[in-house]
N, C-alpha and C positions, 0 to 999 in steps of 0.2 A: 451433486452433479459432477463437479470437477474442481480440481486444485491445479492452478497453473503458476509456476514459479518463473519469474523473469530475472535472470542473473547477469551481471556485468560489472564493469569497473565503474568507479566514481565518475559521474557526469558523462556517461557513455550513451545516454538515450534510453535507458531502461524504463523510466517513468513514461516517456512519450509512447513507447511501444506498448506498455501495459495499458495506458489510457485508450489506445486504439483498439486493443483486444476487448476492453470493457465496453466501449462504444459499439463494437461489432456484435456483441451478444444481443442487442436490442432490448435488454432488460433494464429495469430501474437500477441505477448505480449508486452505491454508498462508497465514498472515498474516505478511507481511514488514514489520517495523517499521524505520523509518529515523530516528526521533527519538531524541535523547539527553537524558536527564534532567539537564541541566546546571544547572538552577535549580529552585526550588520550584514555580513556576508550570507549567513544562513537566512536572515530575514529577507534578503533580496532573492535568494533561491526559492523560498517559500512563496513569495509574491509572484514569481514567474510561474510556478506550478498552479497557483490559484487562478491566475489570469488565463491560463491555457485551457482549463477544464470547462466543460459546459456548465452554465449557471444553474441548470435544473438538476444537476447531480447533488445528492446530499453529502455534505462534508462533516466529519466528526473527528475529534481528537482520540487517539488510541486508548488511553487509559490502561488499566492493569490486565484486562481480559480481552484479547483479540477475538476469541471465540464469541463473546457476547456482542461484538460489533458486526458480526455477519448479518447481512440483510436477507431475511427469509424471503424466498421467492424472487430474489434479485441477484445482482452481481456486486460483490464486495471487492474493492481494490485496496490493498494494504500497501502503503508506500512510506517507509521501507522497513523491512524486517530487521536489518542490522542496527538501526537506531533504537528500535524497541528492545532488542536483546541486550543492548549495552547497559541497560539498567536492570538490576535484579527484579524479577516479577514473581508473584505467588503462583502463577500457572505458566506453563510453557506451551509447546507447540501441539501436543496431543489433542487437546480439545478443539483447536483450530482445524486440524485435519479431519476430526470427526464431523465438525460443522460443514466442511466442504463436501462430505458425502451426500448432503441434501441440497446444497446450493452451489452457485458459481463463485469461486474465490480466486482472485489473482493477487499474488504476492510479489513485490519487488524486493530483491535482496542484493546487497553489494558483495562482489567477489573479493575477498581479502587480498590485498596486495596488487590488485589490477587497477590501473588508471585508464580513464577514457581518452578520447582523442585530444 
């Protein structure tokens, strides 16, 4: 159906905007998380994201294949692509774009070198 990419600086509100877009679809939402709580700061950011999302959304960890995470017949919100790409993966973006041809996919991506407010 569609692929929407939300791009912006670090902590610029990309995730909030993407979450609003996902909610507005009226479809079941699968939130695909890519961040790892490797330190206290990241753990706090993850907790803020989790607390903000509707409890009825399905949440999953990214894993190696983002295309396999796409929710058939629903909306998949992937937050964020930069974290996922920072680790070498056996597949890249092509399969994800192909999956978006049939389903609603929203991807949050960091714009390199741009800081938020």
